[in-house]
One Martini backbone bead per residue (centre of mass of N, CA, C, O) as a GRO file, in nm:
protein
  553
    1UNK     BB    1   1.884   2.050  -0.580
    2UNK     BB    2   1.989   1.987  -0.868
    3UNK     BB    3   2.285   1.984  -0.791
    4UNK     BB    4   2.271   1.755  -0.594
    5UNK     BB    5   2.152   1.542  -0.791
    6UNK     BB    6   2.378   1.545  -1.004
    7UNK     BB    7   2.610   1.456  -0.819
    8UNK     BB    8   2.483   1.183  -0.734
    9UNK     BB    9   2.459   1.066  -1.021
   10UNK     BB   10   2.758   1.062  -1.088
   11UNK     BB   11   2.836   0.881  -0.854
   12UNK     BB   12   2.661   0.645  -0.934
   13UNK     BB   13   2.784   0.593  -1.213
   14UNK     BB   14   3.080   0.543  -1.121
   15UNK     BB   15   3.027   0.307  -0.898
   16UNK     BB   16   2.781   0.126  -1.046
   17UNK     BB   17   2.890   0.124  -1.360
   18UNK     BB   18   3.193   0.179  -1.432
   19UNK     BB   19   3.377   0.015  -1.237
   20UNK     BB   20   3.258  -0.271  -1.298
   21UNK     BB   21   3.342  -0.262  -1.614
   22UNK     BB   22   3.673  -0.234  -1.530
   23UNK     BB   23   3.711  -0.429  -1.252
   24UNK     BB   24   3.597  -0.242  -0.976
   25UNK     BB   25   3.359  -0.370  -0.798
   26UNK     BB   26   3.482  -0.390  -0.511
   27UNK     BB   27   3.490  -0.096  -0.448
   28UNK     BB   28   3.186  -0.050  -0.458
   29UNK     BB   29   3.106  -0.259  -0.241
   30UNK     BB   30   3.288  -0.147  -0.004
   31UNK     BB   31   3.156   0.165  -0.021
   32UNK     BB   32   2.843   0.170  -0.014
   33UNK     BB   33   2.753   0.224   0.275
   34UNK     BB   34   2.904   0.494   0.315
   35UNK     BB   35   2.779   0.644   0.077
   36UNK     BB   36   2.480   0.623   0.166
   37UNK     BB   37   2.515   0.772   0.436
   38UNK     BB   38   2.622   1.036   0.314
   39UNK     BB   39   2.377   1.096   0.141
   40UNK     BB   40   2.167   1.113   0.370
   41UNK     BB   41   2.312   1.342   0.528
   42UNK     BB   42   2.309   1.554   0.308
   43UNK     BB   43   2.000   1.557   0.269
   44UNK     BB   44   1.930   1.631   0.553
   45UNK     BB   45   2.071   1.907   0.545
   46UNK     BB   46   1.920   2.019   0.299
   47UNK     BB   47   1.635   2.001   0.413
   48UNK     BB   48   1.674   2.190   0.650
   49UNK     BB   49   1.766   2.436   0.477
   50UNK     BB   50   1.507   2.448   0.282
   51UNK     BB   51   1.264   2.305   0.358
   52UNK     BB   52   0.955   2.246   0.318
   53UNK     BB   53   0.934   1.979   0.101
   54UNK     BB   54   1.211   1.833   0.173
   55UNK     BB   55   1.121   1.709   0.443
   56UNK     BB   56   0.895   1.539   0.315
   57UNK     BB   57   1.073   1.377   0.138
   58UNK     BB   58   1.239   1.239   0.361
   59UNK     BB   59   0.988   1.107   0.497
   60UNK     BB   60   0.891   0.956   0.254
   61UNK     BB   61   1.160   0.788   0.193
   62UNK     BB   62   1.173   0.640   0.474
   63UNK     BB   63   0.921   0.441   0.373
   64UNK     BB   64   1.094   0.313   0.122
   65UNK     BB   65   1.180  -0.009   0.171
   66UNK     BB   66   1.147  -0.125  -0.130
   67UNK     BB   67   1.379   0.092  -0.279
   68UNK     BB   68   1.552   0.142  -0.016
   69UNK     BB   69   1.809   0.133   0.173
   70UNK     BB   70   1.882   0.134   0.512
   71UNK     BB   71   2.104   0.360   0.505
   72UNK     BB   72   1.875   0.574   0.433
   73UNK     BB   73   1.619   0.525   0.608
   74UNK     BB   74   1.753   0.556   0.887
   75UNK     BB   75   1.840   0.855   0.855
   76UNK     BB   76   1.549   0.972   0.767
   77UNK     BB   77   1.371   0.891   1.012
   78UNK     BB   78   1.485   1.151   1.189
   79UNK     BB   79   1.327   1.348   1.015
   80UNK     BB   80   1.214   1.661   1.096
   81UNK     BB   81   1.067   1.972   1.163
   82UNK     BB   82   1.359   2.160   1.127
   83UNK     BB   83   1.215   2.460   1.183
   84UNK     BB   84   1.151   2.768   1.213
   85UNK     BB   85   0.956   3.005   1.310
   86UNK     BB   86   0.724   3.220   1.220
   87UNK     BB   87   0.653   3.523   1.237
   88UNK     BB   88   0.366   3.654   1.363
   89UNK     BB   89   0.308   3.872   1.151
   90UNK     BB   90   0.272   3.676   0.914
   91UNK     BB   91   0.050   3.504   1.034
   92UNK     BB   92  -0.151   3.730   1.070
   93UNK     BB   93  -0.177   3.812   0.773
   94UNK     BB   94  -0.289   3.542   0.667
   95UNK     BB   95  -0.533   3.504   0.859
   96UNK     BB   96  -0.681   3.773   0.795
   97UNK     BB   97  -0.707   3.730   0.490
   98UNK     BB   98  -0.875   3.462   0.511
   99UNK     BB   99  -1.098   3.568   0.740
  100UNK     BB  100  -1.164   3.893   0.711
  101UNK     BB  101  -1.022   3.973   0.998
  102UNK     BB  102  -0.928   4.048   1.284
  103UNK     BB  103  -0.826   3.854   1.542
  104UNK     BB  104  -0.970   4.010   1.780
  105UNK     BB  105  -1.258   3.955   1.643
  106UNK     BB  106  -1.248   3.632   1.627
  107UNK     BB  107  -1.077   3.619   1.892
  108UNK     BB  108  -1.030   3.634   2.231
  109UNK     BB  109  -0.759   3.459   2.187
  110UNK     BB  110  -0.399   3.476   2.080
  111UNK     BB  111  -0.118   3.295   2.051
  112UNK     BB  112   0.208   3.388   1.946
  113UNK     BB  113   0.306   3.114   2.041
  114UNK     BB  114   0.389   2.831   1.915
  115UNK     BB  115   0.335   2.493   1.945
  116UNK     BB  116   0.407   2.442   1.627
  117UNK     BB  117   0.666   2.385   1.375
  118UNK     BB  118   0.655   2.350   1.027
  119UNK     BB  119   0.708   2.326   0.690
  120UNK     BB  120   0.389   2.417   0.614
  121UNK     BB  121   0.330   2.501   0.927
  122UNK     BB  122   0.148   2.642   1.214
  123UNK     BB  123   0.062   2.639   1.571
  124UNK     BB  124  -0.208   2.791   1.760
  125UNK     BB  125  -0.348   2.915   2.035
  126UNK     BB  126  -0.705   2.961   2.124
  127UNK     BB  127  -1.013   3.166   2.153
  128UNK     BB  128  -1.322   3.198   2.119
  129UNK     BB  129  -1.569   3.371   2.070
  130UNK     BB  130  -1.873   3.402   2.214
  131UNK     BB  131  -2.036   3.340   1.961
  132UNK     BB  132  -1.881   3.086   1.864
  133UNK     BB  133  -1.910   2.928   2.129
  134UNK     BB  134  -2.218   2.913   2.117
  135UNK     BB  135  -2.240   2.763   1.837
  136UNK     BB  136  -2.016   2.517   1.905
  137UNK     BB  137  -1.927   2.453   2.217
  138UNK     BB  138  -1.653   2.604   2.216
  139UNK     BB  139  -1.327   2.727   2.315
  140UNK     BB  140  -1.070   2.581   2.292
  141UNK     BB  141  -0.815   2.621   2.040
  142UNK     BB  142  -0.663   2.553   1.720
  143UNK     BB  143  -0.436   2.716   1.483
  144UNK     BB  144  -0.376   2.658   1.142
  145UNK     BB  145  -0.094   2.796   0.956
  146UNK     BB  146   0.044   2.882   0.681
  147UNK     BB  147   0.316   2.943   0.523
  148UNK     BB  148   0.469   3.165   0.349
  149UNK     BB  149   0.464   3.071   0.019
  150UNK     BB  150   0.404   2.758  -0.008
  151UNK     BB  151   0.296   2.717  -0.286
  152UNK     BB  152   0.550   2.807  -0.437
  153UNK     BB  153   0.743   2.607  -0.308
  154UNK     BB  154   0.600   2.349  -0.396
  155UNK     BB  155   0.612   2.399  -0.702
  156UNK     BB  156   0.920   2.416  -0.722
  157UNK     BB  157   0.991   2.141  -0.594
  158UNK     BB  158   0.825   1.963  -0.793
  159UNK     BB  159   0.976   2.044  -1.047
  160UNK     BB  160   1.250   1.934  -0.954
  161UNK     BB  161   1.154   1.639  -0.897
  162UNK     BB  162   1.057   1.572  -1.184
  163UNK     BB  163   1.339   1.600  -1.309
  164UNK     BB  164   1.478   1.383  -1.138
  165UNK     BB  165   1.287   1.153  -1.224
  166UNK     BB  166   1.377   1.158  -1.524
  167UNK     BB  167   1.671   1.094  -1.471
  168UNK     BB  168   1.627   0.819  -1.323
  169UNK     BB  169   1.476   0.675  -1.569
  170UNK     BB  170   1.776   0.661  -1.724
  171UNK     BB  171   1.864   0.464  -1.492
  172UNK     BB  172   1.887   0.131  -1.475
  173UNK     BB  173   1.940   0.084  -1.165
  174UNK     BB  174   1.663   0.228  -1.104
  175UNK     BB  175   1.435   0.146  -1.316
  176UNK     BB  176   1.441  -0.165  -1.229
  177UNK     BB  177   1.304  -0.083  -0.928
  178UNK     BB  178   1.178   0.210  -1.014
  179UNK     BB  179   0.924   0.457  -1.065
  180UNK     BB  180   1.007   0.771  -1.038
  181UNK     BB  181   0.775   0.949  -1.161
  182UNK     BB  182   0.551   0.805  -0.993
  183UNK     BB  183   0.667   0.877  -0.717
  184UNK     BB  184   0.642   1.182  -0.748
  185UNK     BB  185   0.337   1.193  -0.797
  186UNK     BB  186   0.256   1.071  -0.534
  187UNK     BB  187   0.382   1.296  -0.362
  188UNK     BB  188   0.230   1.532  -0.488
  189UNK     BB  189  -0.056   1.445  -0.409
  190UNK     BB  190  -0.006   1.448  -0.102
  191UNK     BB  191   0.098   1.747  -0.073
  192UNK     BB  192  -0.154   1.894  -0.189
  193UNK     BB  193  -0.348   1.788   0.029
  194UNK     BB  194  -0.182   1.899   0.282
  195UNK     BB  195  -0.233   2.220   0.185
  196UNK     BB  196  -0.542   2.144   0.224
  197UNK     BB  197  -0.752   2.219   0.486
  198UNK     BB  198  -1.027   2.125   0.382
  199UNK     BB  199  -0.943   1.835   0.339
  200UNK     BB  200  -0.863   1.779   0.634
  201UNK     BB  201  -1.142   1.839   0.757
  202UNK     BB  202  -1.293   1.620   0.606
  203UNK     BB  203  -1.119   1.386   0.718
  204UNK     BB  204  -1.185   1.430   1.015
  205UNK     BB  205  -1.496   1.374   0.987
  206UNK     BB  206  -1.470   1.090   0.872
  207UNK     BB  207  -1.318   0.969   1.106
  208UNK     BB  208  -1.531   1.030   1.319
  209UNK     BB  209  -1.757   0.860   1.185
  210UNK     BB  210  -1.615   0.581   1.209
  211UNK     BB  211  -1.595   0.646   1.556
  212UNK     BB  212  -1.881   0.719   1.680
  213UNK     BB  213  -1.918   0.424   1.847
  214UNK     BB  214  -1.628   0.500   1.985
  215UNK     BB  215  -1.513   0.604   2.304
  216UNK     BB  216  -1.187   0.549   2.260
  217UNK     BB  217  -1.224   0.765   2.025
  218UNK     BB  218  -1.082   1.085   1.925
  219UNK     BB  219  -1.176   1.399   1.768
  220UNK     BB  220  -1.161   1.704   1.641
  221UNK     BB  221  -1.340   1.972   1.598
  222UNK     BB  222  -1.471   2.172   1.340
  223UNK     BB  223  -1.433   2.518   1.250
  224UNK     BB  224  -1.569   2.628   0.970
  225UNK     BB  225  -1.597   2.943   1.003
  226UNK     BB  226  -1.259   2.924   1.074
  227UNK     BB  227  -1.206   2.799   0.773
  228UNK     BB  228  -0.958   2.727   0.524
  229UNK     BB  229  -0.713   2.647   0.303
  230UNK     BB  230  -0.494   2.813   0.524
  231UNK     BB  231  -0.706   2.778   0.767
  232UNK     BB  232  -0.733   2.592   1.087
  233UNK     BB  233  -1.001   2.517   1.313
  234UNK     BB  234  -0.970   2.351   1.631
  235UNK     BB  235  -1.005   2.155   1.875
  236UNK     BB  236  -0.869   2.125   2.189
  237UNK     BB  237  -0.693   1.790   2.256
  238UNK     BB  238  -0.479   1.809   2.450
  239UNK     BB  239  -0.249   1.569   2.588
  240UNK     BB  240  -0.093   1.282   2.626
  241UNK     BB  241   0.160   1.160   2.499
  242UNK     BB  242   0.202   0.841   2.382
  243UNK     BB  243   0.538   0.839   2.460
  244UNK     BB  244   0.472   0.927   2.764
  245UNK     BB  245   0.527   0.710   3.011
  246UNK     BB  246   0.547   0.876   3.271
  247UNK     BB  247   0.266   1.013   3.246
  248UNK     BB  248   0.098   0.762   3.228
  249UNK     BB  249   0.172   0.644   3.505
  250UNK     BB  250   0.084   0.898   3.668
  251UNK     BB  251  -0.223   0.843   3.550
  252UNK     BB  252  -0.271   0.518   3.564
  253UNK     BB  253  -0.132   0.411   3.289
  254UNK     BB  254  -0.067   0.143   3.088
  255UNK     BB  255   0.135   0.124   2.815
  256UNK     BB  256   0.046  -0.157   2.720
  257UNK     BB  257  -0.256  -0.084   2.678
  258UNK     BB  258  -0.198   0.138   2.469
  259UNK     BB  259  -0.072  -0.046   2.258
  260UNK     BB  260  -0.323  -0.217   2.209
  261UNK     BB  261  -0.521   0.013   2.136
  262UNK     BB  262  -0.357   0.131   1.900
  263UNK     BB  263  -0.350  -0.124   1.721
  264UNK     BB  264  -0.656  -0.154   1.702
  265UNK     BB  265  -0.717   0.119   1.571
  266UNK     BB  266  -0.549   0.073   1.313
  267UNK     BB  267  -0.681  -0.194   1.216
  268UNK     BB  268  -0.960  -0.083   1.190
  269UNK     BB  269  -0.897   0.117   0.965
  270UNK     BB  270  -0.813  -0.098   0.758
  271UNK     BB  271  -1.059  -0.336   0.787
  272UNK     BB  272  -1.327  -0.160   0.846
  273UNK     BB  273  -1.285   0.140   0.684
  274UNK     BB  274  -1.047   0.228   0.472
  275UNK     BB  275  -0.927   0.470   0.674
  276UNK     BB  276  -0.596   0.605   0.723
  277UNK     BB  277  -0.367   0.712   0.940
  278UNK     BB  278  -0.037   0.803   0.803
  279UNK     BB  279   0.065   0.994   1.076
  280UNK     BB  280   0.127   0.830   1.382
  281UNK     BB  281   0.284   1.015   1.555
  282UNK     BB  282   0.331   1.141   1.870
  283UNK     BB  283   0.212   1.434   1.785
  284UNK     BB  284  -0.084   1.282   1.677
  285UNK     BB  285  -0.109   1.126   1.966
  286UNK     BB  286  -0.333   1.089   2.240
  287UNK     BB  287  -0.383   1.056   2.600
  288UNK     BB  288  -0.696   1.033   2.777
  289UNK     BB  289  -0.808   1.058   3.077
  290UNK     BB  290  -1.086   0.954   3.223
  291UNK     BB  291  -1.193   1.218   3.430
  292UNK     BB  292  -0.925   1.380   3.353
  293UNK     BB  293  -0.728   1.622   3.320
  294UNK     BB  294  -0.507   1.660   3.064
  295UNK     BB  295  -0.305   1.877   3.232
  296UNK     BB  296  -0.377   1.748   3.550
  297UNK     BB  297  -0.266   1.472   3.604
  298UNK     BB  298  -0.267   1.294   3.875
  299UNK     BB  299  -0.130   1.094   4.072
  300UNK     BB  300  -0.149   0.731   4.063
  301UNK     BB  301  -0.195   0.388   4.172
  302UNK     BB  302  -0.321   0.323   3.925
  303UNK     BB  303  -0.325   0.071   3.630
  304UNK     BB  304  -0.660   0.091   3.511
  305UNK     BB  305  -0.720   0.344   3.376
  306UNK     BB  306  -0.911   0.506   3.181
  307UNK     BB  307  -0.907   0.570   2.815
  308UNK     BB  308  -0.825   0.777   2.529
  309UNK     BB  309  -0.783   0.829   2.192
  310UNK     BB  310  -0.615   1.099   2.008
  311UNK     BB  311  -0.656   1.237   1.691
  312UNK     BB  312  -0.445   1.423   1.464
  313UNK     BB  313  -0.378   1.521   1.168
  314UNK     BB  314  -0.541   1.475   0.835
  315UNK     BB  315  -0.345   1.524   0.577
  316UNK     BB  316  -0.250   1.202   0.597
  317UNK     BB  317  -0.424   0.964   0.401
  318UNK     BB  318  -0.539   0.625   0.365
  319UNK     BB  319  -0.674   0.459   0.097
  320UNK     BB  320  -0.884   0.151   0.100
  321UNK     BB  321  -0.975  -0.039  -0.122
  322UNK     BB  322  -1.142  -0.325  -0.183
  323UNK     BB  323  -0.916  -0.473  -0.337
  324UNK     BB  324  -0.690  -0.423  -0.127
  325UNK     BB  325  -0.836  -0.537   0.117
  326UNK     BB  326  -0.854  -0.826   0.016
  327UNK     BB  327  -0.546  -0.874   0.002
  328UNK     BB  328  -0.493  -0.812   0.301
  329UNK     BB  329  -0.664  -1.033   0.417
  330UNK     BB  330  -0.498  -1.262   0.291
  331UNK     BB  331  -0.229  -1.180   0.424
  332UNK     BB  332  -0.317  -1.219   0.720
  333UNK     BB  333  -0.395  -1.513   0.699
  334UNK     BB  334  -0.117  -1.614   0.605
  335UNK     BB  335   0.042  -1.518   0.854
  336UNK     BB  336  -0.126  -1.661   1.075
  337UNK     BB  337  -0.084  -1.958   0.913
  338UNK     BB  338   0.201  -1.984   0.784
  339UNK     BB  339   0.159  -1.920   0.455
  340UNK     BB  340   0.364  -1.875   0.196
  341UNK     BB  341   0.193  -1.912  -0.060
  342UNK     BB  342  -0.043  -1.725   0.026
  343UNK     BB  343   0.135  -1.476   0.052
  344UNK     BB  344   0.220  -1.457  -0.244
  345UNK     BB  345  -0.065  -1.430  -0.364
  346UNK     BB  346  -0.132  -1.175  -0.212
  347UNK     BB  347   0.095  -1.003  -0.334
  348UNK     BB  348  -0.014  -1.025  -0.621
  349UNK     BB  349  -0.291  -0.897  -0.570
  350UNK     BB  350  -0.172  -0.620  -0.470
  351UNK     BB  351   0.119  -0.574  -0.655
  352UNK     BB  352   0.410  -0.646  -0.550
  353UNK     BB  353   0.395  -0.878  -0.758
  354UNK     BB  354   0.447  -1.023  -1.038
  355UNK     BB  355   0.282  -1.270  -1.206
  356UNK     BB  356   0.570  -1.389  -1.343
  357UNK     BB  357   0.705  -1.450  -1.090
  358UNK     BB  358   0.957  -1.638  -0.945
  359UNK     BB  359   0.874  -1.795  -0.610
  360UNK     BB  360   1.021  -2.049  -0.496
  361UNK     BB  361   1.242  -1.919  -0.313
  362UNK     BB  362   1.052  -1.745  -0.146
  363UNK     BB  363   0.889  -1.973  -0.021
  364UNK     BB  364   1.128  -2.100   0.130
  365UNK     BB  365   1.197  -1.848   0.297
  366UNK     BB  366   0.920  -1.819   0.445
  367UNK     BB  367   0.917  -2.098   0.573
  368UNK     BB  368   1.176  -2.056   0.740
  369UNK     BB  369   1.082  -1.803   0.890
  370UNK     BB  370   0.831  -1.929   1.030
  371UNK     BB  371   0.976  -2.166   1.170
  372UNK     BB  372   1.175  -1.975   1.343
  373UNK     BB  373   1.008  -1.667   1.390
  374UNK     BB  374   0.723  -1.729   1.430
  375UNK     BB  375   0.546  -1.541   1.681
  376UNK     BB  376   0.744  -1.331   1.756
  377UNK     BB  377   0.849  -1.087   1.938
  378UNK     BB  378   1.058  -0.825   1.990
  379UNK     BB  379   1.168  -0.932   2.260
  380UNK     BB  380   1.244  -1.214   2.152
  381UNK     BB  381   1.431  -1.128   1.913
  382UNK     BB  382   1.658  -1.009   2.105
  383UNK     BB  383   1.741  -1.319   2.202
  384UNK     BB  384   1.853  -1.376   1.940
  385UNK     BB  385   2.099  -1.489   1.766
  386UNK     BB  386   2.262  -1.302   1.535
  387UNK     BB  387   2.365  -1.544   1.358
  388UNK     BB  388   2.087  -1.623   1.255
  389UNK     BB  389   2.031  -1.375   1.090
  390UNK     BB  390   2.286  -1.399   0.918
  391UNK     BB  391   2.218  -1.676   0.792
  392UNK     BB  392   1.950  -1.593   0.668
  393UNK     BB  393   2.065  -1.362   0.492
  394UNK     BB  394   2.271  -1.535   0.330
  395UNK     BB  395   2.053  -1.741   0.213
  396UNK     BB  396   1.804  -1.504   0.129
  397UNK     BB  397   1.890  -1.219   0.035
  398UNK     BB  398   1.901  -1.261  -0.282
  399UNK     BB  399   1.600  -1.308  -0.316
  400UNK     BB  400   1.498  -1.022  -0.234
  401UNK     BB  401   1.682  -0.858  -0.438
  402UNK     BB  402   1.578  -1.006  -0.714
  403UNK     BB  403   1.305  -0.916  -0.673
  404UNK     BB  404   1.030  -0.723  -0.815
  405UNK     BB  405   0.971  -0.492  -0.611
  406UNK     BB  406   0.651  -0.296  -0.586
  407UNK     BB  407   0.475  -0.053  -0.462
  408UNK     BB  408   0.184   0.059  -0.462
  409UNK     BB  409   0.053   0.364  -0.422
  410UNK     BB  410  -0.175   0.290  -0.202
  411UNK     BB  411   0.046   0.141  -0.005
  412UNK     BB  412   0.246   0.343   0.116
  413UNK     BB  413   0.090   0.481   0.354
  414UNK     BB  414   0.019   0.218   0.490
  415UNK     BB  415   0.311   0.131   0.557
  416UNK     BB  416   0.373   0.373   0.728
  417UNK     BB  417   0.150   0.330   0.945
  418UNK     BB  418   0.249   0.045   1.036
  419UNK     BB  419   0.537   0.121   1.114
  420UNK     BB  420   0.460   0.331   1.328
  421UNK     BB  421   0.294   0.141   1.502
  422UNK     BB  422   0.513  -0.071   1.570
  423UNK     BB  423   0.713   0.127   1.702
  424UNK     BB  424   0.527   0.241   1.919
  425UNK     BB  425   0.449  -0.026   2.063
  426UNK     BB  426   0.743  -0.108   2.133
  427UNK     BB  427   0.802   0.142   2.314
  428UNK     BB  428   0.570   0.087   2.520
  429UNK     BB  429   0.624  -0.242   2.464
  430UNK     BB  430   0.875  -0.466   2.450
  431UNK     BB  431   0.654  -0.723   2.441
  432UNK     BB  432   0.535  -0.663   2.184
  433UNK     BB  433   0.301  -0.850   1.969
  434UNK     BB  434   0.190  -0.846   1.650
  435UNK     BB  435   0.047  -1.116   1.640
  436UNK     BB  436  -0.162  -1.056   1.866
  437UNK     BB  437  -0.293  -0.818   1.712
  438UNK     BB  438  -0.375  -0.986   1.454
  439UNK     BB  439  -0.536  -1.239   1.541
  440UNK     BB  440  -0.832  -1.134   1.567
  441UNK     BB  441  -0.850  -1.065   1.263
  442UNK     BB  442  -0.783  -1.343   1.151
  443UNK     BB  443  -1.020  -1.490   1.290
  444UNK     BB  444  -1.241  -1.318   1.158
  445UNK     BB  445  -1.163  -1.366   0.862
  446UNK     BB  446  -1.191  -1.668   0.869
  447UNK     BB  447  -1.490  -1.669   0.951
  448UNK     BB  448  -1.588  -1.510   0.702
  449UNK     BB  449  -1.479  -1.703   0.494
  450UNK     BB  450  -1.637  -1.955   0.588
  451UNK     BB  451  -1.918  -1.831   0.573
  452UNK     BB  452  -1.906  -1.770   0.270
  453UNK     BB  453  -1.864  -2.063   0.180
  454UNK     BB  454  -2.123  -2.179   0.306
  455UNK     BB  455  -2.318  -1.989   0.159
  456UNK     BB  456  -2.244  -2.080  -0.128
  457UNK     BB  457  -2.311  -2.382  -0.085
  458UNK     BB  458  -2.608  -2.335  -0.012
  459UNK     BB  459  -2.692  -2.199  -0.276
  460UNK     BB  460  -2.615  -2.435  -0.461
  461UNK     BB  461  -2.792  -2.646  -0.318
  462UNK     BB  462  -3.060  -2.504  -0.368
  463UNK     BB  463  -3.046  -2.492  -0.674
  464UNK     BB  464  -3.020  -2.801  -0.715
  465UNK     BB  465  -3.283  -2.880  -0.567
  466UNK     BB  466  -3.469  -2.726  -0.762
  467UNK     BB  467  -3.397  -2.884  -1.015
  468UNK     BB  468  -3.473  -3.169  -0.904
  469UNK     BB  469  -3.769  -3.100  -0.832
  470UNK     BB  470  -3.844  -3.018  -1.147
  471UNK     BB  471  -3.762  -3.263  -1.327
  472UNK     BB  472  -4.011  -3.461  -1.337
  473UNK     BB  473  -4.209  -3.255  -1.464
  474UNK     BB  474  -4.039  -3.203  -1.727
  475UNK     BB  475  -4.031  -3.496  -1.830
  476UNK     BB  476  -4.337  -3.545  -1.840
  477UNK     BB  477  -4.394  -3.317  -2.046
  478UNK     BB  478  -4.210  -3.417  -2.271
  479UNK     BB  479  -4.334  -3.701  -2.314
  480UNK     BB  480  -4.620  -3.600  -2.383
  481UNK     BB  481  -4.535  -3.445  -2.642
  482UNK     BB  482  -4.414  -3.689  -2.792
  483UNK     BB  483  -4.673  -3.862  -2.795
  484UNK     BB  484  -4.838  -3.623  -2.948
  485UNK     BB  485  -4.636  -3.495  -3.175
  486UNK     BB  486  -4.504  -3.198  -3.074
  487UNK     BB  487  -4.213  -3.322  -3.126
  488UNK     BB  488  -3.937  -3.207  -3.323
  489UNK     BB  489  -3.649  -3.281  -3.542
  490UNK     BB  490  -3.382  -3.096  -3.690
  491UNK     BB  491  -3.116  -3.263  -3.893
  492UNK     BB  492  -2.999  -3.108  -4.135
  493UNK     BB  493  -2.768  -2.944  -4.009
  494UNK     BB  494  -2.615  -3.181  -3.894
  495UNK     BB  495  -2.564  -3.328  -4.162
  496UNK     BB  496  -2.406  -3.099  -4.294
  497UNK     BB  497  -2.176  -3.092  -4.091
  498UNK     BB  498  -2.086  -3.387  -4.137
  499UNK     BB  499  -2.010  -3.353  -4.432
  500UNK     BB  500  -1.790  -3.134  -4.388
  501UNK     BB  501  -1.612  -3.305  -4.204
  502UNK     BB  502  -1.561  -3.531  -4.409
  503UNK     BB  503  -1.425  -3.352  -4.618
  504UNK     BB  504  -1.192  -3.253  -4.450
  505UNK     BB  505  -1.073  -3.533  -4.390
  506UNK     BB  506  -1.006  -3.604  -4.684
  507UNK     BB  507  -0.810  -3.370  -4.734
  508UNK     BB  508  -0.610  -3.452  -4.517
  509UNK     BB  509  -0.544  -3.726  -4.625
  510UNK     BB  510  -0.437  -3.624  -4.902
  511UNK     BB  511  -0.205  -3.459  -4.779
  512UNK     BB  512  -0.057  -3.695  -4.645
  513UNK     BB  513  -0.022  -3.866  -4.907
  514UNK     BB  514   0.146  -3.660  -5.061
  515UNK     BB  515   0.384  -3.645  -4.865
  516UNK     BB  516   0.460  -3.943  -4.870
  517UNK     BB  517   0.516  -3.971  -5.179
  518UNK     BB  518   0.726  -3.745  -5.201
  519UNK     BB  519   0.933  -3.851  -4.992
  520UNK     BB  520   0.966  -4.139  -5.108
  521UNK     BB  521   1.066  -4.051  -5.391
  522UNK     BB  522   1.315  -3.892  -5.295
  523UNK     BB  523   1.459  -4.135  -5.160
  524UNK     BB  524   1.440  -4.328  -5.436
  525UNK     BB  525   1.593  -4.161  -5.658
  526UNK     BB  526   1.878  -4.289  -5.631
  527UNK     BB  527   1.844  -4.611  -5.608
  528UNK     BB  528   1.531  -4.576  -5.767
  529UNK     BB  529   1.433  -4.388  -6.009
  530UNK     BB  530   1.169  -4.490  -6.130
  531UNK     BB  531   1.006  -4.513  -5.863
  532UNK     BB  532   1.048  -4.224  -5.769
  533UNK     BB  533   0.907  -4.085  -6.008
  534UNK     BB  534   0.628  -4.219  -5.973
  535UNK     BB  535   0.563  -4.120  -5.689
  536UNK     BB  536   0.585  -3.818  -5.747
  537UNK     BB  537   0.366  -3.822  -5.967
  538UNK     BB  538   0.127  -3.944  -5.795
  539UNK     BB  539   0.116  -3.706  -5.577
  540UNK     BB  540  -0.067  -3.513  -5.743
  541UNK     BB  541  -0.350  -3.628  -5.689
  542UNK     BB  542  -0.389  -3.563  -5.383
  543UNK     BB  543  -0.328  -3.264  -5.417
  544UNK     BB  544  -0.569  -3.190  -5.596
  545UNK     BB  545  -0.782  -3.277  -5.389
  546UNK     BB  546  -0.691  -3.091  -5.149
  547UNK     BB  547  -0.731  -2.821  -5.318
  548UNK     BB  548  -1.013  -2.866  -5.522
  549UNK     BB  549  -1.212  -2.974  -5.341
  550UNK     BB  550  -1.552  -2.960  -5.287
  551UNK     BB  551  -1.787  -2.870  -5.089
  552UNK     BB  552  -2.076  -2.927  -4.960
  553UNK     BB  553  -2.417  -2.783  -4.988
   0.00000   0.00000   0.00000
């Protein structure tokens, strides 16, 4: 890993720093796209070879559209957990050590063939023992077991990544765009949470609580008695994969309705609950036909069969604090109302733009973008003449590249979730329009904002009315006390302050007079020496007053 990083840094220095300085910048510009693509492909191959955390690094970087060019993110976007399964003997050893008993005593049945093998762990189907099934009300389960030595692998990989981050922080071309050490620490925090299965179990239950009143969303129940930090036992909720459009239609479910429901569920997580599933790829979201067996959904001529969405794998979650949620609300309102200036202010609130950034050009670019492409869905955008996009990029591309964009740490996983959601919905329904999905939330947010404004105005009006209502009584009471001689005014302190202000004013006037006499004498010193000397001599008097005059006591 370190050898690969050092070679790429040398290449970066040669092409991006050295060649432009000696007049060969055109060579660097002409070869940049090819070089970045080759870099991404080499890293892709390296990640597959090393496995472990490196695959997660590639997936993590593929979502950093704010700091990485598309030549890299496009290549890494296809990077999946391309690793072979761990032999079952090793999985058995880890599971039995964690659970404290042989598998045949804990489970009535345990499938040795994994359902899925990933870089950090793999999943097997199983059936709970009769006693556990009676206690939990569950039968079929899936058991997630970490790969052998993954803690050591993660620690080693993170140490290497931290060193690479320090190297990158010394490269001006990189450090001017991104805080590499902070990026590594952000990734480290996410990775350490992901290999703690007790943390994942707690996140699953929190997610379930958020949607407890929504029958259209389902999450697997956690079998806590058979779960540890390295082994996680969950209810088996396998159903139709959300991107399997053929199976959806065979079950009588319109993929377009699934896209709408999925977008609504994700936006609810962002704006209603502030706790978002950050890895909603097709393997982590299922569609379950209501009233039909998940694995034997028979073909149906119906196109409006009811269904519910099932989310699994809660190792990667995005927390949306109140401050960030407020900025996102403002951003959604700005996008819905096509207000470029409000969108920039929201970006500043979120922390995407520095407060001192000059955004005049960006505002013009956003206005032009909204005027031309605002409200279009992805299907409509496909029909736009590519030359229009090219012209827009030529006109405003330099604006986007020159601005110091940097996504805050808490926003990274959220951007990943929204990106995956948008891509998934477009795959389910080519005519899916993200603006239509956002519009109900924008309308609701605008209503809440207006209601809040009206409420604040009502409170202020009530407070003002109260003051006005009590004003006559207070005035009458004050006048009564004045007539009775009970009110007196001490003006001595005010008079003293006025005397001091008058003294200061006189000293300032003396200073101005001194300067005038001195400058005038210096000017007249050559043409009329006697008069110039007299003026310069007289200037001493106001100087003495300005310096030594005592203030009144």
